[in-house]
N, C-alpha and C positions, 0 to 999 in steps of 0.2 A: 503497499500501499505505499504511494507517494508520500511523503511530509509539506505535510502544508502550514507556512508561515506569514500569520497574525499578517493586517493588513497596516503599512501605516493613516495611526494617525497624528498626522504632520501638520507640526503649531506651527512654522513657518512660516506654508503655503496660508492658511489659515488668518495665522494675524499679518500679514497680507494684507490681504482678503479686510477684513474686518479696517487696518487701516487708511486703506483704499475709499474705503465708504468712511468713513470716521473724514476725513480731509474733503470729499463734494461735501460732505453733508455741513460741515462748516463753512464752505465757501458761496453752496445754498445762499446758509442761514445769513453770512457777513451784505450777500446783495442786497436783501429787505429789511437788513438791521447794520448797516456802514460801523454799525457804533459796538458792537456785537465780538470780544477778544474775549476769545476765555484762555484763564493760567494757569501753571500754573506754578505750584514756589518747593522746590525741593533747601532741607537743613538738612548742612555736611557738620556736625563736629567732630573738630580733629580733619589728620590727611592721610588717613590709611589709602592705600591707594586701588584695595580691592573697591572701598566705597566711593571714590573717586573716578574710576572706568563704570563703575556701576551707576556715577549722577550725567555722565558725558553718554551712556549706553540713552539713556531718559531725555536729556537734552536736543540730542542725536535727533530721536522716535518724536517727541514733544511738537521739532520743524518740520518736519516732513509732514508732519498730519494741518499746520496754524493754529500751533495751541505757543501762548508765548511763554516761557520755560527762563527765572529766575532762579538761579542757586545762591543764596547764600552758608556760607563757606567761617563760621564761627571755632576762636581759638577753643582747645584743645584742655585747656583748664575753667572755660564762663563757670560758671556758677551757678546754678540750679538758680539764681531766683534770677540772674542777667537771662537764663535762656525761659525765664517764666513770660519777664517784658517783654520779654524779641516776634515769642509763640504769639504774648497778649495782643500785640501792634499790630502782628499776619493776619492774628482772629480776625481783625476789626476795616481789613483792609477791603474794603465793598470790589476793586479792580480782584483779586485769587478769589479763586473758584473752588481749588485746590491744593490742598497744601504736603505734604510729605517730610519725615523726617530720617536720612539715612540709617540705618544701623549695623553696625552695635556703634553704641555710643560709649566714648567712657564708664571707666569702674563705677566714676562720684556721682554720678547722675541717675538721675529712676529714669526709665526705660517703662514703668506701667503710669506714673504719672507725666513722662513728654506724653506717650499712646493720647495720653484722658486730656490733657490741655488742648488738642487740637476739637476744631464745635467739628459737629459730626456731622451736619451737611457742608466742608473741607476736609474730613472727613476719608480723600479720597484712596484710601488701603483697604479703608472697611475692618481698621482695627478696633475701632471706637465700641467700649461696651454698647453703650447707648445704635451702633448701630448693629451690630452682635445679637443684643437683645430682639429686639428689636425685625429679626428677622429668624430666629426663633420663635414668634406667635403668628398666625394663621389673620389678624385681626391686624398687623401693621404690616408695612413699607418702610424697610431700613432706608437712608438719602442714597448708599454707597454696599454693596455687599463686597464681598471682601477681595482681593484680585484673581490671585491662585484659580483657589477651588469655582470663580466662574470663569476664569478660565477652562478650566473641565466638559463642567458644562458647555462648553460652547463647541468645543472640539465633539464634544458627542453631538452637539441637536445642530450644528451643519455639516457630521457625515449619517444623520440621516438615523441616528438610530434611536430606538425607542428605549427611558425612562419606567413611566407609568409602569406598574404590575409589574416588574424588574426586582429581584434581590440581589440588592445593593450590598455589598462592605468595602468598610471605609477601615486602612489598618494604617492610624494614628490618629490623634486627638490634641492635636494641639493648638491653640486659638487662630495660631492663620488658617491652618487647612482642616486638619480632619475635622476639627468642630466644624467649620461653618461648612464643612463640607457633604457632614453629613445633612444637614442640616436644611439646605439648598435639594439633595434629591430627595428627602423627606418633601416638601416644598413641593415635590414637579411628582409626588406618586409612587416612590422604591415605597422601597419593606429595606430599610434600611439593618443590617450592622454593626455597629460603631466598636470598634476591635485597640487593643497595643498592641505592648510587647510585654506585658505581664500576665494576659488572658491567657486563660486554661486552656490548652487542646486548639489554637488556634488555627492548625491549617484546616482541624474539620471545619469551621469554618470559614476559611480564604473557600473550600472547596464546593460550599454551596450559592457563592459568585458570577450575578451573569454579568454583573459590573463590579470589579475591585479597583479600589485606589489609595495606590500601598504609598504614605506621605511620614517613615519615619526616624531619616538621617542613615538606614544601615547598609549599607553595601549589600545586597546578595540578601538582605532579610529572607525575605517573601524566594519558596524552591518552584520553580520549576509545574513539579511531580502537584505542588501543590492548586495550582492550579484547573478551575473545569475547561473541562478540554468545550470552546469554544468562546468562553468569557469576554469580554471589553475589559482588556489592564489600560489603566494609566496612573502610570507610574512618576512621583512627582518626584522623586529622591534627584541629587546629584552628589554623587558620591568621589572625592577624590584619589585615582585609587593610582599607581605605582607598576608601571607599563614603561620594561628597557628595548618593546621593543618598538616606541612611538618619539619621535623625531623630540618630541617637549620632555621626552622621559617618566608622562602617566596619560591618564586619561579618564576621564569620567566617569563612572556607573553608575547605572538607579539601583534604587529598594527592593527590585525584582528582578530576577537568575537572568539575562536574556537566554535561555536557552524557554524559556517559555511563551517566544513568541510560538514553537512550533505547536504550542497548547493553543494559543489565545486565537480570537479570529481578528479582533483591531489590538493594537499597543504600541505606544507612546515610542518615538527613541531619544533616546540621551545618550544627549541634551541631541534640540532641535523640537524635543513633544512640547511638554505645559511648558519649558522657561521663558518662548519667545510670549501662549497665549497669554504671562501675565502682564506686562510692560502695555500688552496692546488692553488690559481690560481696563490699566492706568486710565490711561489717557480716556476709553468710553465714559471709563465716571468721572474725568474732567470733560469734556463737553457736555457730559447730563448736566451733572451739577450747575453750570456756564450755564447751558440753558432752561435748566428751573429757574434761576437765579436771577437772565436775563429776566422772563418774559412773570417772575412776580417782581419786579421792580417797575415793572409797565404796568402793573395794575389795583389799584386801593382798594381792601375793604372796609372804608369804617362800619362800628358796631355804634351807630345812637346811645348818647347815655337816653331816659326814658326824659319825659315830657309830660307833668303831670298842669293842665290849663286852670286857671280861680278867676273864678266872677264873686262878687266885684278884685280886675287887675290890682294885686297887691303891690307894695314898694318898691323900685328897684332892689335897695339895699333886701327885705326882705325873699323877694324871689333868688337873688345870691344864693342868700344865705343858706337858701332851704335846697338850692339844688348841686349835689355831689362832680367836683370839677373831677374829670377822669388821670391816674395820674400820666406826666409824661412818657414815660418809657413805654405806658402801652399804645400811646396815645402814636409813639416815635414807629413803632412794629406794625400797628395799621397803614403805616404807610408808608410801613417797607424802609422804610429813612430805619441806616445802620448806626450802630454803636458811634462808629470812628465823622458819621454828620453832626451829631448834635453836644451841647454840653450843657445839663440839666440844673436850674434853682429854681433850688425847693425839686417839691412835690408832681411843681404841677404849670409850670414854667423850661425852658429851655430856650439856647442861643443853637441853631443851624451855622456851619460851615458854607461859607463858599465854595468850598472840594462838593457838594451836591451836584451843583452846578455847570461838573465835568462827567461826570455822571451821568448826569441826564439828557445831556447833550446831544444824543442820537433818540432819542425821544420823541420828536417832533414838536411844534412849539403847541401853548394854548393858547387859553381866550385870557385878552386883557379890559378887565371894566374899568372904568374914572368912574367913580362918585364925585363931583364936582357939587358948589357951591350950591346952600339951600337951603331956603329964608325956612328959620323951622317951625313945626305946627305950637299951638298954646302948651300945648302936652312936653310938647321941646324935644322932638321927633327929629332929625338933620341927618346930618352925612353920613356918625359912624355908627350912625340906628338902618338907616336905608345900607347905607355899606352888612354890616351883619347880620344882616333882614336876610338884605337878599344873599348871599353866602347859604345862610342856613335854607333857602326859597328850593336854589339850586341843588344842593343835595337832596333832601329831604323829598320832594318833590319831584326829579325829574333823573334824581341821580348821577350827578355830576358832578365829581369830583372839584369844590373848589376852598381858599383861600382866601380867608380876606388879611389887608397888607392895613392895618389904622398905625396909629404916628401912639408915641408914649401921651399919657394926659398929661397938664398943663397942674397945674395947684393949685388950678383958682376951683376945680369940681370939688374940691376938700371942705369943700367952705361954703360949698353948694352956691355959688357966686353964676355957673353956669351949666353947660352939659360938659359931661364925660364924658371922650375919646374910650370909653368901656362900650356904649351906646346903651341902651336900659330898658326895661321893661325887661320882654322873653326875646327882646333879640341884644340885649348881650356879652362883652366876655368876661368870665371866672373866673379863679377871688375876686372881686369885683374889685377889694380894697387892693389887692396883691397891684393889680393890677393901677388902679391907681393913684394908687401909692409912695409902692418902689419896684417892681415889675425886677428888672436882675438889677436896679443897681445904675443902671448905667447915667439920668440923668444926672446923682448924684454925682455918681462920681466927676461927671464937663463940671455942674453947680462949684463942686472944692474948685 
């Protein structure tokens, strides 16, 4: 009987297809939205040669796909507090859509702390506990899936290998590959067994696998005769092994014995299998994150506070006192205003930086309505009341996002001499006393 050899699950070919598709997607999206610019930041602590090589590979891949790449190299002796401050700055930069930290980091730094310092919506490696946690729940979706296991799934689906209903065995339970791999296969309706090096009678369990994924980091850990005839084998391992027959004096081998190719129907080569797919999925996550951020930034979903009208209409101060203002951080979130673009002054007021103009310059212009001089009514409705009332009506009745731009009140209203710039009645800015007396303190500073 002729010996069969497993078909290659070639990561180089599939990753090239994925990169081409991503480049086309980015180019097409930029045609409609010229300001769209996906950006990945790689943070490297120290100057390890292998880490520098991996960063250069990612930079090259980003360049080919139309993704901006920023390599931030920090000194090896940087302290945790300094690194945290830099991470916070990058987290709050709205132009950055993905952040990766090149591992390993020096021993005096906490890898776990660093991984969880990245905001989940920018964690394109998919390592954050929040992303991993959402992956394990059927009712929610993570911002990003871990790149290596996602690359394994992509290899299977692009080769039209059925996953639903199959018995899958994952050998290795790391947070980066094994555990998320088992979750992803389960979510695709496979029946999954998660094994590790201490699993009893592991050979018997592996022999039941229609789909076998191995990621233990031990050369040849899974023996060829453990593999079920016709099984699909995804070998994530990449192990250095001395080989005097090679020009370099070594070669890379996987976690599964090479002879398993005679029993499997499909098998990944080592190298050239899962590795290229990991980088391709990283790029895919960056583009997905950038598109999600762009679309969110272009939409506003304000949740108005409830308003209970009374007859007769109470005084301005009574109305203002009865209305609890919305915390400014909550309002900023509803406006998709990044933390770096506003500076809170207390709980209910903030200054917005001019950086917002640069971020929104490609989103198109709105309409500018000027309320000019008005002769006040006997009840005092003037420019401010009309401006604020019109702004309320535009959103409440037409669902058009609208912002009122009014001046800092003079001290006249404080003494009841004239109407204030805070408006009046149910068309006023709250908290009224803060608006009239202090706001951000700029008038006090100018006076001084």
